[in-house]
ZATOR-451204 format. One line per field, with one value per residue: residue in one letter; x, y, z of N, C-alpha, C in turn. Coordinates in nm, 2 decimals, padded with zeros to 4 digits, m for minus. Last residue first. Example, Ala and Ser with C-alpha at 12.3 -4.5 7.8 and 13.67 -1.06 7.14 Angstrom:
2
type: [s	a]
n_c1: [01.28	01.32]
n_c2: [m00.22	m00.57]
n_c3: [00.71	00.78]
ca_c1: [01.37	01.23]
ca_c2: [m00.11	m00.45]
ca_c3: [00.71	00.78]
c_c1: [01.29	01.32]
c_c2: [00.00	m00.33]
c_c3: [00.79	00.78]
# end
This chain:
287
type: [x	x	x	x	x	x	x	x	x	x	x	x	x	x	x	x	x	x	x	x	x	x	x	x	x	x	x	x	x	x	x	x	x	x	x	x	x	x	x	x	x	x	x	x	x	x	x	x	x	x	x	x	x	x	x	x	x	x	x	x	x	x	x	x	x	x	x	x	x	x	x	x	x	x	x	x	x	x	x	x	x	x	x	x	x	x	x	x	x	x	x	x	x	x	x	x	x	x	x	x	x	x	x	x	x	x	x	x	x	x	x	x	x	x	x	x	x	x	x	x	x	x	x	x	x	x	x	x	x	x	x	x	x	x	x	x	x	x	x	x	x	x	x	x	x	x	x	x	x	x	x	x	x	x	x	x	x	x	x	x	x	x	x	x	x	x	x	x	x	x	x	x	x	x	x	x	x	x	x	x	x	x	x	x	x	x	x	x	x	x	x	x	x	x	x	x	x	x	x	x	x	x	x	x	x	x	x	x	x	x	x	x	x	x	x	x	x	x	x	x	x	x	x	x	x	x	x	x	x	x	x	x	x	x	x	x	x	x	x	x	x	x	x	x	x	x	x	x	x	x	x	x	x	x	x	x	x	x	x	x	x	x	x	x	x	x	x	x	x	x	x	x	x	x	x	x	x	x	x	x	x	x	x	x	x	x	x]
n_c1: [m03.25	m03.60	m03.71	m03.70	m03.98	m04.23	m04.41	m04.25	m04.27	m04.26	m03.98	m03.78	m03.45	m03.20	m03.03	m03.16	m03.39	m03.64	m03.77	m03.64	m03.73	m03.99	m03.98	m03.85	m03.98	m04.09	m03.87	m03.76	m03.96	m03.96	m03.66	m03.51	m03.52	m03.46	m03.33	m03.52	m03.66	m03.89	m04.08	m04.05	m04.04	m04.36	m04.66	m04.66	m04.83	m05.05	m05.13	m05.11	m05.26	m05.31	m05.46	m05.47	m05.67	m05.91	m06.07	m05.92	m05.91	m06.19	m06.23	m06.14	m06.24	m06.07	m05.86	m05.67	m05.43	m05.27	m04.95	m04.69	m04.51	m04.49	m04.27	m04.05	m04.09	m04.15	m04.50	m04.73	m04.92	m04.92	m05.07	m05.32	m05.37	m05.33	m05.55	m05.79	m06.08	m06.32	m06.30	m06.11	m06.14	m06.35	m06.25	m06.01	m05.91	m05.65	m05.40	m05.15	m05.05	m04.99	m05.21	m05.31	m05.58	m05.64	m05.62	m05.84	m06.04	m06.04	m06.13	m06.38	m06.51	m06.50	m06.63	m06.90	m07.01	m06.98	m07.20	m07.41	m07.39	m07.44	m07.61	m07.51	m07.45	m07.23	m07.06	m06.99	m06.85	m06.64	m06.50	m06.39	m06.17	m06.00	m05.95	m05.81	m05.58	m05.46	m05.39	m05.22	m05.01	m04.93	m04.85	m04.77	m04.82	m04.83	m05.04	m04.97	m04.80	m04.95	m04.98	m04.67	m04.36	m04.07	m04.03	m04.19	m04.22	m04.47	m04.50	m04.31	m04.41	m04.58	m04.41	m04.29	m04.52	m04.59	m04.43	m04.49	m04.71	m04.86	m05.07	m05.25	m05.34	m05.49	m05.69	m05.81	m05.90	m06.06	m06.28	m06.37	m06.43	m06.63	m06.83	m06.88	m06.97	m07.19	m07.36	m07.41	m07.53	m07.77	m07.89	m07.93	m08.11	m08.29	m08.27	m08.24	m07.99	m08.03	m08.19	m08.10	m07.88	m07.82	m07.92	m07.89	m07.90	m07.70	m07.66	m07.46	m07.60	m07.80	m07.65	m07.54	m07.73	m07.77	m07.76	m07.62	m07.38	m07.23	m07.25	m07.11	m06.86	m06.80	m06.76	m06.52	m06.36	m06.36	m06.20	m05.98	m06.05	m05.99	m05.71	m05.65	m05.73	m05.53	m05.28	m05.29	m05.38	m05.35	m05.07	m04.93	m04.98	m04.89	m04.63	m04.52	m04.55	m04.36	m04.13	m04.13	m04.10	m03.87	m03.85	m04.07	m04.18	m04.23	m04.02	m04.07	m04.10	m04.32	m04.44	m04.69	m04.92	m05.15	m05.37	m05.42	m05.17	m05.04	m05.24	m05.46	m05.34	m05.23	m05.46	m05.57	m05.36	m05.34	m05.59	m05.55	m05.34	m05.46	m05.67	m05.51	m05.40	m05.63	m05.71	m05.50	m05.54	m05.79	m05.72	m05.55	m05.73	m05.89	m05.71]
n_c2: [05.63	05.71	05.70	06.00	06.19	06.20	06.25	06.17	05.86	05.63	05.41	05.15	05.12	04.93	04.71	04.53	04.56	04.51	04.73	04.74	04.51	04.58	04.81	04.69	04.53	04.71	04.85	04.64	04.61	04.88	05.09	05.25	05.23	05.52	05.68	05.92	06.15	06.16	06.40	06.74	07.04	07.22	07.40	07.76	08.05	08.19	08.06	07.72	07.49	07.23	07.05	06.91	06.92	06.80	06.97	06.99	06.73	06.70	06.89	06.81	06.54	06.36	06.26	06.40	06.49	06.74	06.66	06.56	06.84	07.11	07.20	07.08	06.99	06.79	06.73	06.59	06.78	06.95	06.80	06.84	07.12	07.13	06.97	06.95	06.86	07.10	07.32	07.49	07.59	07.73	07.97	07.81	07.57	07.53	07.43	07.40	07.07	06.78	06.57	06.44	06.46	06.26	06.02	06.05	06.06	05.80	05.67	05.79	05.69	05.41	05.37	05.40	05.15	05.00	05.10	05.02	04.75	04.71	04.93	04.90	04.77	04.78	04.62	04.78	04.98	04.84	04.74	04.94	05.05	04.84	04.73	04.94	04.98	04.72	04.71	04.93	04.86	04.62	04.72	05.07	05.28	05.48	05.61	05.88	05.95	06.04	06.32	06.39	06.49	06.37	06.19	05.95	05.84	05.80	05.53	05.43	05.50	05.31	05.12	05.26	05.32	05.11	05.13	05.47	05.64	05.69	05.52	05.66	05.85	05.68	05.61	05.85	05.90	05.68	05.73	05.96	05.85	05.67	05.86	06.02	05.82	05.72	05.94	05.95	05.70	05.72	05.91	05.78	05.57	05.62	05.35	05.09	05.06	05.15	04.95	04.62	04.55	04.50	04.36	04.07	03.99	03.88	03.61	03.58	03.67	03.48	03.25	03.30	03.55	03.76	03.76	03.58	03.61	03.47	03.66	03.87	03.75	03.72	03.98	04.04	03.84	03.88	04.07	03.94	03.96	04.23	04.22	04.06	04.23	04.44	04.32	04.25	04.45	04.69	04.67	04.63	04.87	05.07	05.00	05.05	05.33	05.38	05.32	05.52	05.76	05.83	06.16	06.20	06.25	06.53	06.73	07.03	07.29	07.39	07.40	07.52	07.47	07.52	07.36	07.33	07.21	07.03	06.91	06.86	06.73	06.51	06.40	06.28	06.12	05.94	05.82	05.67	05.51	05.35	05.23	05.07	04.89	04.77	04.64	04.47	04.30	04.19	04.06	03.87	03.72	03.61	03.44]
n_c3: [11.87	11.82	11.48	11.28	11.17	11.04	11.33	11.64	11.82	12.09	12.04	12.00	12.03	11.89	11.89	11.73	11.48	11.41	11.31	11.06	10.94	10.92	10.75	10.50	10.33	10.15	10.06	09.91	09.71	09.59	09.65	09.82	10.18	10.38	10.68	10.85	10.79	10.51	10.31	10.18	10.14	10.20	10.21	10.21	10.34	10.38	10.70	10.83	10.96	11.15	11.43	11.65	11.86	11.83	11.67	11.44	11.35	11.29	11.09	10.84	10.68	10.54	10.69	10.95	11.05	11.10	11.26	11.32	11.22	11.16	11.29	11.14	10.81	10.63	10.54	10.54	10.63	10.42	10.25	10.35	10.30	10.03	09.93	10.21	10.38	10.49	10.67	10.65	10.39	10.29	10.21	10.01	09.91	09.87	09.65	09.52	09.42	09.37	09.57	09.78	09.75	09.55	09.69	09.86	09.67	09.57	09.81	09.86	09.62	09.66	09.92	09.94	09.88	10.10	10.25	10.09	10.12	10.39	10.60	10.95	11.19	11.33	11.19	10.97	11.11	11.24	10.99	10.83	10.98	11.04	10.79	10.67	10.84	10.83	10.55	10.52	10.69	10.56	10.30	10.29	10.02	09.78	09.67	09.68	09.48	09.28	09.33	09.50	09.64	09.67	09.87	10.05	10.30	10.41	10.37	10.55	10.79	10.86	10.97	11.18	11.36	11.53	11.75	11.81	11.59	11.37	11.38	11.54	11.36	11.19	11.36	11.39	11.13	11.08	11.24	11.11	10.86	10.93	11.02	10.79	10.61	10.75	10.74	10.46	10.42	10.57	10.41	10.17	10.25	10.55	10.80	10.87	10.98	11.23	11.37	11.23	10.96	10.60	10.38	10.19	09.94	09.79	09.79	09.99	10.22	10.24	10.27	10.53	10.70	10.99	11.25	11.41	11.52	11.33	11.12	11.23	11.25	10.98	10.90	11.04	10.89	10.62	10.55	10.44	10.17	10.13	10.16	09.94	09.73	09.78	09.72	09.44	09.27	09.40	09.49	09.25	09.10	09.28	09.34	09.09	09.09	09.29	09.17	08.97	09.12	09.26	09.14	08.85	08.58	08.58	08.81	08.96	08.91	09.03	09.31	09.31	09.04	08.88	08.83	08.56	08.47	08.64	08.81	08.63	08.41	08.54	08.65	08.41	08.33	08.55	08.53	08.30	08.36	08.57	08.42	08.25	08.44	08.53	08.29	08.24	08.47	08.39	08.16	08.26	08.42	08.22	08.10]
ca_c1: [m03.16	m03.47	m03.72	m03.66	m03.86	m04.11	m04.41	m04.33	m04.19	m04.34	m04.07	m03.88	m03.57	m03.28	m02.98	m03.16	m03.26	m03.56	m03.81	m03.63	m03.58	m03.96	m04.04	m03.79	m03.91	m04.18	m03.97	m03.69	m03.93	m04.07	m03.75	m03.58	m03.49	m03.56	m03.31	m03.46	m03.53	m03.86	m04.00	m04.13	m03.95	m04.25	m04.58	m04.69	m04.71	m04.95	m05.17	m05.07	m05.28	m05.20	m05.48	m05.37	m05.55	m05.82	m06.12	m05.95	m05.79	m06.12	m06.29	m06.04	m06.30	m06.18	m05.86	m05.80	m05.44	m05.35	m05.06	m04.81	m04.51	m04.59	m04.39	m04.09	m04.08	m04.05	m04.38	m04.62	m04.90	m04.86	m04.93	m05.26	m05.39	m05.24	m05.41	m05.74	m05.94	m06.29	m06.42	m06.12	m06.01	m06.38	m06.32	m06.05	m06.06	m05.70	m05.54	m05.16	m05.12	m04.89	m05.17	m05.17	m05.52	m05.64	m05.53	m05.71	m06.01	m06.01	m06.00	m06.27	m06.49	m06.44	m06.49	m06.82	m07.02	m06.89	m07.06	m07.39	m07.37	m07.30	m07.62	m07.53	m07.57	m07.33	m07.12	m07.07	m06.96	m06.74	m06.56	m06.50	m06.28	m06.05	m06.03	m05.94	m05.67	m05.51	m05.48	m05.34	m05.08	m04.97	m04.97	m04.73	m04.88	m04.72	m05.05	m05.08	m04.74	m04.91	m05.09	m04.77	m04.50	m04.14	m03.97	m04.19	m04.08	m04.41	m04.59	m04.30	m04.29	m04.64	m04.49	m04.21	m04.46	m04.66	m04.40	m04.42	m04.67	m04.75	m04.95	m05.19	m05.26	m05.37	m05.60	m05.74	m05.82	m05.94	m06.19	m06.33	m06.33	m06.51	m06.77	m06.83	m06.85	m07.07	m07.31	m07.35	m07.41	m07.66	m07.86	m07.85	m07.97	m08.27	m08.26	m08.37	m08.01	m07.95	m08.25	m08.12	m07.97	m07.79	m07.92	m07.86	m08.03	m07.70	m07.76	m07.43	m07.48	m07.84	m07.73	m07.45	m07.70	m07.77	m07.83	m07.74	m07.49	m07.24	m07.31	m07.25	m06.93	m06.82	m06.88	m06.64	m06.37	m06.44	m06.33	m05.98	m06.05	m06.13	m05.79	m05.62	m05.80	m05.67	m05.31	m05.26	m05.39	m05.48	m05.18	m04.93	m05.02	m05.02	m04.73	m04.52	m04.62	m04.50	m04.16	m04.14	m04.23	m03.96	m03.79	m03.99	m04.11	m04.34	m04.05	m04.07	m03.98	m04.33	m04.32	m04.57	m04.84	m05.04	m05.33	m05.52	m05.24	m04.96	m05.11	m05.47	m05.42	m05.15	m05.37	m05.65	m05.40	m05.22	m05.56	m05.66	m05.32	m05.34	m05.70	m05.59	m05.31	m05.55	m05.80	m05.53	m05.41	m05.77	m05.82	m05.50	m05.61	m05.94	m05.77]
ca_c2: [05.52	05.73	05.66	05.86	06.18	06.24	06.22	06.26	05.96	05.72	05.48	05.22	05.11	05.04	04.83	04.50	04.61	04.40	04.69	04.86	04.53	04.47	04.82	04.79	04.46	04.61	04.92	04.70	04.50	04.82	04.99	05.31	05.18	05.42	05.62	05.79	06.17	06.13	06.28	06.62	06.96	07.16	07.29	07.64	07.96	08.25	08.13	07.86	07.55	07.32	07.13	06.87	07.00	06.73	06.93	07.11	06.79	06.62	06.91	06.87	06.64	06.43	06.23	06.37	06.35	06.72	06.75	06.51	06.70	07.03	07.26	07.03	07.10	06.76	06.82	06.52	06.65	07.00	06.81	06.71	07.06	07.20	06.93	07.00	06.84	06.98	07.23	07.43	07.52	07.60	07.97	07.94	07.60	07.51	07.45	07.48	07.19	06.89	06.64	06.44	06.55	06.41	06.05	06.03	06.18	05.91	05.64	05.81	05.83	05.47	05.34	05.51	05.26	04.97	05.11	05.17	04.81	04.69	04.86	04.98	04.73	04.87	04.56	04.65	05.01	04.90	04.65	04.86	05.14	04.94	04.66	04.89	05.08	04.77	04.62	04.92	04.98	04.62	04.64	04.94	05.24	05.42	05.47	05.83	05.92	05.90	06.23	06.43	06.45	06.45	06.33	06.02	05.85	05.93	05.63	05.40	05.58	05.43	05.08	05.22	05.42	05.13	05.02	05.35	05.61	05.78	05.48	05.54	05.89	05.75	05.50	05.79	06.00	05.70	05.62	05.97	05.95	05.62	05.76	06.08	05.90	05.63	05.89	06.07	05.73	05.62	05.94	05.90	05.54	05.64	05.49	05.13	05.00	05.23	05.08	04.72	04.51	04.55	04.51	04.13	04.03	04.03	03.66	03.54	03.74	03.62	03.26	03.29	03.41	03.74	03.87	03.54	03.68	03.42	03.52	03.89	03.79	03.60	03.91	04.11	03.84	03.76	04.12	03.96	03.83	04.18	04.30	04.01	04.11	04.47	04.36	04.15	04.31	04.66	04.70	04.53	04.74	05.08	04.99	04.91	05.25	05.41	05.24	05.38	05.73	05.73	06.05	06.25	06.13	06.43	06.66	06.89	07.23	07.36	07.33	07.60	07.43	07.62	07.38	07.40	07.31	07.11	06.96	06.93	06.86	06.60	06.47	06.37	06.22	06.02	05.91	05.77	05.60	05.43	05.32	05.18	04.98	04.84	04.74	04.57	04.37	04.27	04.17	03.96	03.79	03.71	03.55]
ca_c3: [11.86	11.89	11.62	11.30	11.24	10.96	11.19	11.56	11.75	12.01	12.12	11.92	12.11	11.87	11.96	11.87	11.53	11.46	11.44	11.15	10.97	11.00	10.88	10.59	10.44	10.21	10.15	10.02	09.80	09.65	09.58	09.71	10.05	10.33	10.54	10.85	10.82	10.65	10.33	10.22	10.22	10.12	10.25	10.14	10.34	10.29	10.58	10.83	10.83	11.12	11.30	11.56	11.87	11.91	11.80	11.52	11.39	11.40	11.22	10.94	10.76	10.47	10.54	10.89	11.03	10.99	11.23	11.38	11.26	11.09	11.33	11.28	10.90	10.73	10.55	10.49	10.71	10.54	10.22	10.37	10.43	10.11	09.91	10.08	10.36	10.41	10.66	10.78	10.42	10.33	10.33	10.07	09.90	10.01	09.67	09.64	09.39	09.38	09.44	09.77	09.85	09.52	09.59	09.92	09.75	09.49	09.75	09.96	09.65	09.54	09.90	09.98	09.77	09.99	10.31	10.11	09.99	10.34	10.48	10.82	11.11	11.37	11.31	10.95	11.02	11.32	11.10	10.79	10.93	11.15	10.89	10.61	10.81	10.95	10.61	10.44	10.71	10.70	10.32	10.33	10.15	09.85	09.67	09.77	09.61	09.27	09.34	09.41	09.67	09.57	09.89	09.92	10.25	10.43	10.30	10.41	10.74	10.80	10.86	11.07	11.27	11.41	11.66	11.85	11.72	11.39	11.29	11.59	11.47	11.14	11.31	11.51	11.20	11.00	11.28	11.25	10.87	10.87	11.11	10.91	10.57	10.72	10.87	10.54	10.35	10.60	10.55	10.17	10.21	10.41	10.76	10.82	10.84	11.14	11.33	11.33	11.06	10.73	10.38	10.33	10.00	09.80	09.70	09.86	10.18	10.22	10.16	10.41	10.67	10.85	11.19	11.34	11.59	11.47	11.11	11.19	11.37	11.06	10.85	11.08	11.04	10.67	10.60	10.59	10.24	10.12	10.25	10.07	09.75	09.80	09.86	09.55	09.22	09.35	09.58	09.36	09.05	09.22	09.44	09.13	08.99	09.32	09.29	08.93	09.04	09.32	09.21	08.96	08.62	08.59	08.68	08.98	08.86	08.89	09.26	09.35	09.15	08.90	08.97	08.64	08.40	08.55	08.86	08.76	08.39	08.46	08.74	08.49	08.24	08.51	08.64	08.31	08.26	08.59	08.53	08.19	08.36	08.62	08.35	08.15	08.45	08.51	08.15	08.16	08.48	08.32	08.02]
c_c1: [m03.08	m03.38	m03.60	m03.69	m03.83	m03.98	m04.29	m04.32	m04.29	m04.25	m04.16	m03.98	m03.67	m03.41	m03.07	m03.11	m03.25	m03.43	m03.72	m03.66	m03.56	m03.81	m04.00	m03.85	m03.86	m04.11	m04.06	m03.78	m03.85	m04.04	m03.86	m03.68	m03.57	m03.52	m03.42	m03.44	m03.45	m03.71	m03.98	m04.03	m04.01	m04.16	m04.47	m04.61	m04.75	m04.82	m05.05	m05.10	m05.24	m05.22	m05.37	m05.38	m05.44	m05.68	m06.01	m05.99	m05.81	m05.99	m06.23	m06.10	m06.20	m06.23	m05.96	m05.78	m05.57	m05.37	m05.14	m04.92	m04.64	m04.60	m04.51	m04.23	m04.13	m04.03	m04.29	m04.49	m04.77	m04.83	m04.85	m05.11	m05.31	m05.25	m05.31	m05.60	m05.90	m06.14	m06.40	m06.24	m06.02	m06.25	m06.36	m06.12	m06.10	m05.85	m05.58	m05.31	m05.13	m04.95	m05.07	m05.12	m05.37	m05.57	m05.52	m05.60	m05.87	m05.97	m05.95	m06.13	m06.38	m06.42	m06.43	m06.67	m06.94	m06.89	m06.96	m07.24	m07.35	m07.28	m07.48	m07.54	m07.60	m07.46	m07.23	m07.13	m07.05	m06.87	m06.66	m06.57	m06.41	m06.17	m06.08	m06.02	m05.81	m05.62	m05.55	m05.44	m05.21	m05.05	m05.02	m04.85	m04.83	m04.76	m04.93	m05.08	m04.84	m04.85	m05.06	m04.88	m04.59	m04.28	m04.02	m04.13	m04.08	m04.27	m04.53	m04.38	m04.27	m04.53	m04.55	m04.29	m04.38	m04.60	m04.49	m04.39	m04.59	m04.69	m04.84	m05.06	m05.18	m05.28	m05.47	m05.65	m05.74	m05.85	m06.06	m06.24	m06.28	m06.40	m06.64	m06.77	m06.79	m06.95	m07.19	m07.29	m07.34	m07.53	m07.75	m07.80	m07.88	m08.13	m08.26	m08.38	m08.15	m07.97	m08.16	m08.17	m07.99	m07.90	m07.89	m07.84	m08.00	m07.83	m07.76	m07.53	m07.45	m07.72	m07.77	m07.53	m07.60	m07.73	m07.84	m07.82	m07.62	m07.36	m07.33	m07.32	m07.08	m06.89	m06.90	m06.77	m06.49	m06.45	m06.42	m06.11	m06.06	m06.15	m05.94	m05.70	m05.78	m05.75	m05.46	m05.31	m05.37	m05.49	m05.32	m05.05	m05.03	m05.07	m04.87	m04.62	m04.63	m04.60	m04.31	m04.18	m04.24	m04.09	m03.89	m03.93	m04.02	m04.29	m04.17	m04.11	m03.98	m04.21	m04.33	m04.45	m04.72	m04.96	m05.23	m05.47	m05.33	m05.04	m05.04	m05.35	m05.43	m05.21	m05.26	m05.56	m05.48	m05.26	m05.44	m05.63	m05.43	m05.32	m05.58	m05.63	m05.39	m05.46	m05.72	m05.61	m05.43	m05.65	m05.81	m05.59	m05.56	m05.84	m05.82]
c_c2: [05.50	05.61	05.68	05.83	06.04	06.24	06.28	06.21	06.05	05.83	05.57	05.28	05.20	05.02	04.95	04.63	04.61	04.44	04.58	04.81	04.64	04.47	04.70	04.80	04.57	04.55	04.82	04.77	04.55	04.71	04.94	05.22	05.24	05.37	05.52	05.74	06.03	06.15	06.26	06.51	06.83	07.08	07.25	07.52	07.83	08.17	08.18	07.93	07.70	07.36	07.23	06.94	06.96	06.79	06.87	07.07	06.92	06.68	06.83	06.90	06.70	06.55	06.31	06.35	06.32	06.57	06.70	06.61	06.67	06.89	07.18	07.08	07.06	06.88	06.77	06.61	06.58	06.87	06.87	06.72	06.93	07.15	07.00	06.95	06.88	06.98	07.10	07.33	07.45	07.52	07.83	07.92	07.72	07.54	07.43	07.52	07.27	07.02	06.76	06.52	06.54	06.49	06.20	06.06	06.17	06.04	05.75	05.77	05.86	05.62	05.41	05.49	05.38	05.09	05.10	05.19	04.96	04.75	04.84	04.88	04.81	04.85	04.66	04.61	04.89	04.93	04.72	04.79	05.06	05.02	04.75	04.82	05.04	04.88	04.66	04.83	04.98	04.74	04.62	04.85	05.10	05.39	05.40	05.68	05.86	05.86	06.08	06.32	06.49	06.41	06.42	06.16	05.92	05.95	05.77	05.50	05.55	05.51	05.21	05.17	05.37	05.22	05.03	05.25	05.48	05.76	05.58	05.50	05.78	05.80	05.57	05.68	05.93	05.79	05.63	05.85	05.97	05.73	05.70	05.98	05.96	05.71	05.80	06.02	05.85	05.66	05.84	05.93	05.66	05.62	05.50	05.28	05.05	05.18	05.16	04.86	04.63	04.50	04.57	04.28	04.09	04.08	03.82	03.60	03.71	03.70	03.41	03.30	03.41	03.59	03.86	03.65	03.65	03.48	03.46	03.75	03.82	03.63	03.79	04.03	03.92	03.77	04.00	04.02	03.85	04.05	04.25	04.08	04.05	04.34	04.38	04.19	04.21	04.51	04.66	04.55	04.63	04.94	04.99	04.90	05.10	05.34	05.26	05.29	05.59	05.70	05.96	06.12	06.16	06.30	06.56	06.81	07.08	07.30	07.29	07.53	07.51	07.60	07.50	07.44	07.40	07.23	07.06	06.99	06.93	06.73	06.55	06.46	06.33	06.14	06.00	05.87	05.71	05.54	05.41	05.28	05.10	04.94	04.83	04.68	04.49	04.35	04.25	04.08	03.90	03.79	03.65]
c_c3: [11.99	11.89	11.69	11.45	11.27	11.04	11.12	11.41	11.67	11.95	12.03	12.01	12.04	11.96	11.94	11.95	11.68	11.51	11.50	11.30	11.08	11.04	10.97	10.73	10.54	10.33	10.22	10.11	09.93	09.75	09.66	09.64	09.94	10.20	10.50	10.71	10.82	10.67	10.48	10.24	10.27	10.20	10.15	10.19	10.28	10.30	10.51	10.69	10.83	10.98	11.28	11.42	11.77	11.90	11.89	11.66	11.47	11.44	11.33	11.08	10.86	10.55	10.46	10.74	10.95	10.96	11.11	11.37	11.34	11.13	11.27	11.32	11.03	10.83	10.66	10.50	10.66	10.63	10.34	10.34	10.45	10.26	10.00	10.05	10.22	10.38	10.59	10.78	10.56	10.37	10.38	10.20	09.99	10.02	09.82	09.67	09.52	09.34	09.47	09.65	09.86	09.62	09.56	09.82	09.82	09.56	09.66	09.90	09.74	09.56	09.78	09.94	09.81	09.89	10.19	10.16	09.99	10.20	10.42	10.70	10.98	11.29	11.37	11.08	11.00	11.23	11.18	10.90	10.89	11.10	11.00	10.72	10.77	10.93	10.74	10.51	10.64	10.73	10.46	10.35	10.18	10.00	09.74	09.78	09.71	09.40	09.35	09.42	09.56	09.57	09.78	09.94	10.11	10.36	10.30	10.33	10.59	10.75	10.79	10.95	11.16	11.31	11.53	11.73	11.73	11.53	11.30	11.51	11.53	11.25	11.26	11.47	11.31	11.07	11.20	11.29	11.01	10.88	11.06	11.00	10.70	10.69	10.85	10.67	10.42	10.54	10.60	10.31	10.21	10.37	10.61	10.78	10.78	11.00	11.23	11.28	11.16	10.83	10.51	10.31	10.13	09.87	09.70	09.76	10.03	10.17	10.13	10.28	10.55	10.83	11.04	11.29	11.52	11.54	11.24	11.17	11.34	11.19	10.93	11.03	11.08	10.82	10.64	10.64	10.39	10.19	10.25	10.18	09.89	09.81	09.88	09.68	09.34	09.32	09.53	09.45	09.16	09.17	09.38	09.25	09.03	09.22	09.31	09.05	09.01	09.24	09.27	09.03	08.73	08.63	08.69	08.85	08.88	08.83	09.12	09.29	09.18	09.02	08.99	08.78	08.50	08.48	08.77	08.81	08.52	08.44	08.67	08.58	08.32	08.42	08.62	08.42	08.26	08.49	08.56	08.30	08.30	08.55	08.45	08.21	08.36	08.51	08.28	08.15	08.39	08.38	08.11]
# end
């Protein structure tokens, strides 16, 4: 009964977001690519990702958080009883800050870690897993959920572990997840929004859609998920004026279905005649 309720809730969430982004992309956004159909190429595969990620991958990710929690227990900064009861509120000076200040610091820290993790997945043996996400050729909000489980697991562990080990309140840490998840969906939307004078301050759909572009000048650009300041600091910022990102996808063939995409990175790495070296986003590894 509970599993049916969970499945129903996931389906309702998908329908609700579909309605929201139908208004954003088709009504409010005045997207450049108005010819892209609602049921565009790959939409069914992305729907499968939506259900599988929430129902199977996310619980596994939460299970893997046992690793940083186990370190907290070994360090004796908390106990199993405190964790079970919800009494644990972090440790050290960072946890004694006001909740709002902790939240700001967590957003900045998580985005900084996410920037470098994202750059990592554009390199060497990590790229085949991230190539799955870049394989969407008709980019819209639903494309955001096309993330290989290995990519998702590494991202979440890399972001959550330092925050927990630094002593931040875990409830504040978890409270940032819904916003960051929604924002990751939003910046994939098929709209030409760049927020004008704030285009270099906060990530926008145009900013992130350039990251997905197959145009060579856009390769390995715009890695930040929230704050483009990281790209500006580390030389990966790309936001030309009066031009819009298009021609999305990768050059390497990618299976169309979920199971094929799940296996594709492993098959890619197993090819004995292929040496996987660092490659730019959207380009195949050298053969």
